[in-house]
C-alpha positions as CSV (number, residue, x, y, z in Angstrom):
1,M,7.6,108.0,1.6
2,A,9.5,107.3,4.9
3,T,13.1,107.0,5.9
4,I,13.4,104.8,9.0
5,Y,16.5,104.6,11.3
6,V,17.0,101.5,13.4
7,R,19.5,102.3,16.1
8,E,18.8,99.8,18.9
9,Q,22.0,97.8,19.3
10,G,21.4,94.0,19.2
11,S,18.1,94.3,17.4
12,V,16.9,92.2,14.5
13,V,14.7,93.2,11.6
14,H,12.1,90.5,10.7
15,K,9.5,90.3,7.9
16,Q,5.9,89.6,8.8
17,G,3.3,90.0,6.1
18,E,3.6,93.5,4.6
19,R,5.5,94.8,7.7
20,L,9.0,94.7,9.1
21,L,9.2,94.0,12.8
22,V,12.2,95.2,14.8
23,K,12.8,92.9,17.8
24,K,15.4,92.6,20.6
25,D,15.4,89.6,22.9
26,R,12.0,88.6,21.5
27,E,10.6,92.0,22.6
28,M,8.9,94.2,19.9
29,I,10.7,97.5,19.5
30,D,9.1,98.9,16.3
31,E,6.8,98.0,13.4
32,I,7.5,99.4,9.9
33,P,4.8,99.2,7.2
34,M,6.5,98.3,3.9
35,H,4.1,100.3,1.7
36,D,5.4,103.6,3.1
37,L,9.1,102.7,3.3
38,E,11.6,104.3,0.9
39,Q,14.9,104.0,2.9
40,L,15.9,101.8,5.8
41,V,19.0,102.9,7.7
42,L,20.6,100.3,10.1
43,M,23.1,101.8,12.5
44,G,25.7,99.7,14.3
45,G,24.8,96.2,15.5
46,V,21.5,95.7,13.8
47,Q,20.7,92.5,11.8
48,L,18.4,91.6,9.0
49,T,16.8,88.2,8.5
50,Q,17.0,86.6,5.1
51,A,13.3,87.0,4.6
52,A,13.6,90.7,5.3
53,I,16.5,91.1,2.9
54,A,14.6,89.4,0.1
55,T,11.5,91.6,0.7
56,L,13.6,94.7,0.7
57,L,15.4,93.8,-2.5
58,R,12.1,93.0,-4.3
59,S,10.6,96.3,-3.2
60,N,13.7,98.3,-4.3
61,T,14.0,99.8,-0.9
62,D,17.3,101.6,-0.2
63,V,19.0,99.9,2.7
64,V,22.0,101.7,4.2
65,F,24.4,100.2,6.7
66,M,26.1,102.8,9.0
67,T,28.3,102.6,12.1
68,I,26.9,104.0,15.3
69,Y,29.2,107.0,14.7
70,G,27.5,107.8,11.4
71,R,29.9,106.4,8.8
72,V,28.3,104.7,5.8
73,I,29.6,101.1,5.5
74,G,27.6,100.0,2.4
75,R,24.2,99.4,0.9
76,L,22.0,96.5,0.0
77,L,21.8,96.5,-3.8
78,H,20.6,94.3,-6.7
79,N,23.4,92.5,-8.4
80,E,22.7,94.2,-11.7
81,S,23.0,97.4,-13.6
82,K,20.6,98.6,-16.3
83,F,22.3,101.9,-17.1
84,A,25.3,101.0,-19.2
85,E,24.6,103.7,-21.9
86,L,24.3,106.4,-19.3
87,R,27.5,105.4,-17.5
88,L,29.3,105.2,-20.8
89,R,28.2,108.8,-21.5
90,Q,29.4,109.7,-18.0
91,L,32.8,108.2,-18.7
92,Q,33.0,110.0,-22.1
93,T,32.2,113.3,-20.4
94,M,34.9,112.8,-17.8
95,S,37.4,112.0,-20.6
96,N,36.6,115.3,-22.4
97,D,38.6,117.9,-20.6
98,A,36.4,120.8,-21.7
99,A,33.1,119.0,-20.8
100,N,34.5,117.8,-17.5
101,L,35.7,121.3,-16.5
102,A,32.3,122.8,-17.5
103,L,30.5,120.6,-15.0
104,A,33.2,121.0,-12.3
105,R,32.9,124.8,-12.7
106,Q,29.1,124.8,-12.2
107,I,29.5,122.5,-9.1
108,V,32.0,124.9,-7.5
109,I,30.0,128.1,-8.5
110,G,26.9,126.6,-7.0
111,K,28.6,125.7,-3.7
112,L,30.3,129.1,-3.4
113,T,27.2,131.0,-4.3
114,N,25.3,129.2,-1.5
115,Q,28.2,129.8,0.9
116,R,28.2,133.5,0.2
117,A,24.4,133.7,0.5
118,L,24.5,132.1,3.9
119,L,27.0,134.6,5.2
120,M,25.0,137.5,3.6
121,Q,21.7,136.4,5.2
122,A,23.4,136.6,8.6
123,R,23.6,140.4,8.1
124,A,26.4,140.5,10.8
125,N,28.6,143.6,10.9
126,H,31.8,141.7,11.5
127,V,35.1,141.9,9.6
128,D,35.2,138.1,9.0
129,I,31.7,138.1,7.6
130,E,32.5,141.0,5.3
131,R,35.8,139.5,4.3
132,G,34.1,136.2,3.6
133,V,31.4,137.7,1.4
134,R,33.9,139.7,-0.6
135,G,36.4,136.9,-0.9
136,I,33.9,134.3,-2.0
137,A,32.6,136.7,-4.6
138,E,36.1,137.1,-6.0
139,M,36.5,133.3,-6.1
140,I,33.2,132.9,-7.9
141,Q,34.4,135.4,-10.6
142,A,37.7,133.6,-10.9
143,A,36.0,130.2,-11.2
144,Q,33.9,131.5,-14.0
145,Q,36.9,132.5,-16.0
146,T,39.5,129.7,-15.3
147,G,40.3,127.1,-17.9
148,D,42.3,124.9,-15.5
149,A,40.9,122.2,-13.1
150,E,43.6,122.6,-10.5
151,Q,43.1,126.4,-10.4
152,L,39.4,125.7,-9.9
153,R,40.1,123.5,-6.9
154,G,42.4,126.3,-5.6
155,Y,39.6,128.9,-5.8
156,E,37.2,126.5,-4.0
157,G,39.7,126.0,-1.2
158,S,40.4,129.7,-0.9
159,A,36.7,130.5,-0.7
160,G,36.3,127.7,1.9
161,A,38.9,129.3,4.2
162,R,37.0,132.6,4.1
163,Y,33.6,130.9,4.5
164,W,34.6,129.0,7.6
165,A,36.1,132.1,9.2
166,G,32.7,133.7,8.7
167,F,30.8,130.6,9.8
168,R,32.7,130.7,13.1
169,V,31.3,134.2,13.7
170,L,27.7,132.9,13.2
171,L,28.2,130.5,16.2
172,K,26.8,132.0,19.3
173,Y,28.7,129.7,21.7
174,D,32.3,128.7,21.9
175,F,32.8,125.0,21.0
176,G,36.5,125.4,20.1
177,F,35.9,125.7,16.4
178,T,38.6,127.5,14.5
179,K,38.4,126.0,11.0
180,R,37.0,123.1,9.1
181,E,38.8,119.9,10.0
182,Y,37.9,116.2,9.6
183,H,39.5,112.8,9.6
184,P,39.3,113.2,12.5
185,S,37.1,116.0,13.7
186,P,38.8,117.7,16.7
187,D,35.9,119.6,18.2
188,P,32.1,119.4,18.5
189,V,31.3,121.7,15.6
190,N,33.4,119.7,13.2
191,A,32.1,116.4,14.5
192,L,28.5,117.7,14.0
193,L,29.2,119.0,10.5
194,S,30.7,115.7,9.5
195,Y,27.8,113.7,10.9
196,V,25.2,115.8,9.0
197,Y,27.2,115.6,5.8
198,T,27.2,111.8,6.1
199,L,23.4,111.9,6.4
200,L,23.4,114.0,3.2
201,Q,25.8,111.7,1.5
202,K,23.6,108.6,2.0
203,D,20.7,110.4,0.5
204,V,22.6,111.8,-2.5
205,M,24.1,108.3,-3.1
206,A,20.6,106.9,-3.1
207,A,19.6,109.4,-5.8
208,V,22.6,108.7,-7.9
209,Q,22.0,105.0,-7.8
210,L,18.3,105.5,-8.6
211,V,19.1,107.5,-11.7
212,G,21.8,105.1,-12.7
213,M,24.9,107.2,-12.8
214,D,28.2,105.8,-11.4
215,P,28.7,107.4,-8.0
216,Y,32.5,106.9,-8.2
217,L,33.0,108.8,-11.4
218,G,33.0,112.5,-10.5
219,F,33.8,115.7,-12.4
220,F,35.2,117.9,-9.6
221,H,36.4,115.6,-6.9
222,V,39.5,113.6,-7.8
223,I,38.8,109.9,-8.4
224,E,40.3,107.7,-5.7
225,Y,39.7,104.1,-4.7
226,G,36.6,103.9,-2.6
227,R,35.7,107.6,-2.9
228,P,32.1,108.3,-4.3
229,S,33.3,111.3,-6.3
230,L,30.1,112.0,-8.1
231,A,28.1,111.9,-4.9
232,L,30.5,114.3,-3.3
233,D,30.2,116.6,-6.4
234,L,26.4,116.7,-6.1
235,M,26.6,117.2,-2.3
236,E,28.5,120.5,-2.7
237,E,25.6,122.8,-3.4
238,F,23.6,121.3,-0.5
239,R,26.2,121.6,2.2
240,P,25.7,125.4,2.7
241,L,22.1,125.2,1.5
242,L,20.9,122.5,4.0
243,C,23.5,121.1,6.3
244,D,25.4,124.1,7.6
245,P,22.1,125.9,8.6
246,I,21.0,122.7,10.4
247,V,24.3,122.8,12.4
248,L,23.9,126.5,13.2
249,N,20.3,125.9,14.3
250,L,21.2,123.0,16.5
251,L,24.0,124.8,18.3
252,N,22.7,128.4,18.4
253,L,19.2,127.4,19.7
254,Q,21.0,125.1,22.2
255,I,19.2,122.0,20.9
256,L,22.7,120.5,21.3
257,Q,25.0,121.7,24.1
258,R,28.5,121.0,25.3
259,H,27.4,118.0,27.4
260,D,26.0,116.3,24.3
261,F,29.5,115.8,23.1
262,Q,32.0,113.4,24.7
263,R,35.8,113.5,24.5
264,T,37.0,110.0,24.0
265,G,40.8,110.2,24.3
266,D,41.0,108.3,21.0
267,P,43.1,110.1,18.4
268,A,41.1,108.4,15.6
269,R,37.8,109.8,16.9
270,P,38.4,112.4,19.6
271,V,34.9,113.7,19.8
272,V,31.6,111.8,19.6
273,M,28.0,112.7,20.2
274,R,26.0,111.0,22.9
275,E,23.1,108.7,22.0
276,D,20.3,111.2,22.7
277,A,22.1,113.9,20.7
278,V,22.3,111.7,17.7
279,K,18.6,111.2,17.8
280,R,18.0,115.0,17.8
281,V,20.4,115.5,14.9
282,I,18.6,112.8,12.8
283,E,15.2,114.3,13.7
284,K,16.3,117.8,12.6
285,Y,17.9,116.5,9.4
286,E,14.8,114.5,8.5
287,E,12.6,117.5,9.2
288,R,14.6,119.6,6.9
289,V,15.0,117.2,3.9
290,N,11.3,116.3,4.1
291,G,10.3,120.0,4.0
292,T,9.2,121.4,0.7
293,T,10.8,123.9,-1.7
294,R,10.0,125.2,-5.2
295,Y,11.9,123.5,-7.9
296,T,12.1,125.5,-11.1
297,Y,14.5,123.6,-13.3
298,L,11.7,121.7,-15.2
299,P,9.3,122.9,-17.8
300,Q,6.6,122.8,-15.1
301,P,8.0,124.2,-11.8
302,M,6.7,122.4,-8.7
303,E,6.7,122.2,-5.0
304,T,8.5,119.1,-3.7
305,S,10.6,117.9,-0.8
306,W,14.3,118.6,-0.6
307,R,15.0,114.8,-0.7
308,R,13.3,114.7,-4.1
309,V,15.4,117.7,-5.2
310,F,18.5,115.5,-4.7
311,E,17.1,113.1,-7.3
312,L,16.0,115.9,-9.7
313,Q,19.4,117.4,-9.6
314,V,21.0,114.0,-10.4
315,R,18.6,113.7,-13.3
316,Q,19.5,117.1,-14.5
317,M,23.2,116.2,-14.5
318,A,22.3,113.0,-16.4
319,R,20.6,115.1,-19.1
320,V,23.7,117.2,-19.4
321,V,25.9,114.1,-19.6
322,K,23.7,112.7,-22.4
323,G,23.7,116.1,-24.3
324,E,20.1,116.8,-23.7
325,E,20.9,120.0,-21.7
326,K,23.9,122.3,-22.1
327,V,24.6,123.5,-18.6
328,Y,24.2,122.0,-15.1
329,R,22.4,124.5,-12.8
330,A,23.0,124.1,-9.1
331,M,20.1,124.5,-6.6
332,L,20.6,128.0,-5.1
333,R,19.6,129.6,-1.8
334,E,16.8,132.1,-2.3
335,S,17.9,135.6,-1.6
């Protein structure tokens, strides 16, 4: 199944038969077969006709609206929910301190384990790498033992500081990156990380909504208005597993270079990627998530795409919430 990005500003998506036609000023830009379409991503000033909207809703296609800078604005969704029982169980799990902490702990341990594995695979003889590997191992041990949610967040933050110091060493070229910063991202590395994380978020959100859990009721991330806390929870294991290696690959292989980033002078968005750079980032991300891996958390292990793994991990969490499994197991980097 395909994920299609429509990025031509001023274009309109029409329906014609079993296809979607992307046009601008009556000129055909692209043709999208409906039978192979799983997700349609509209970036910036792209419009949908009413006929196209109706077709996409009937086919249960995930339609994501994003800004040209990569921020998710919203989705085209059916005005109904069939998953009341699952969401009730999710709320009950959140309300049970012990059950909530158990899930939050596994989310953090999964993320930290993958962060540590990424640094270890680098095999770099550098003090920040070694400090990061040892420090993250200590935080994993502390996370396994804590009975306090705030302490758990503290261990995750402490591990993050060590991880990003090591990550900086893995960058072959100087882009001004010193630590992880966002809202806004002050340098090209942070801007690129945030962009790739947004692509991941849209896919994890799609998996959460497909399974039927409430994306705003998380177990580790604090619940705030407008924050998709559960989606952020489920993203954690995949950041160092998929996204951070993509960023290292793009920059270290010079697929993206300094001239691909533009300083805007806008304090709200000081660094943006140029149009052609965005295309390369999306291509690399899609190549990675459509690649296959072995999934072993089912009675019959199977080879499947990383994008399908997002859904399988959400389904696993749903089984834990419903009491069908005892422990959530994060997807881990192979050693």
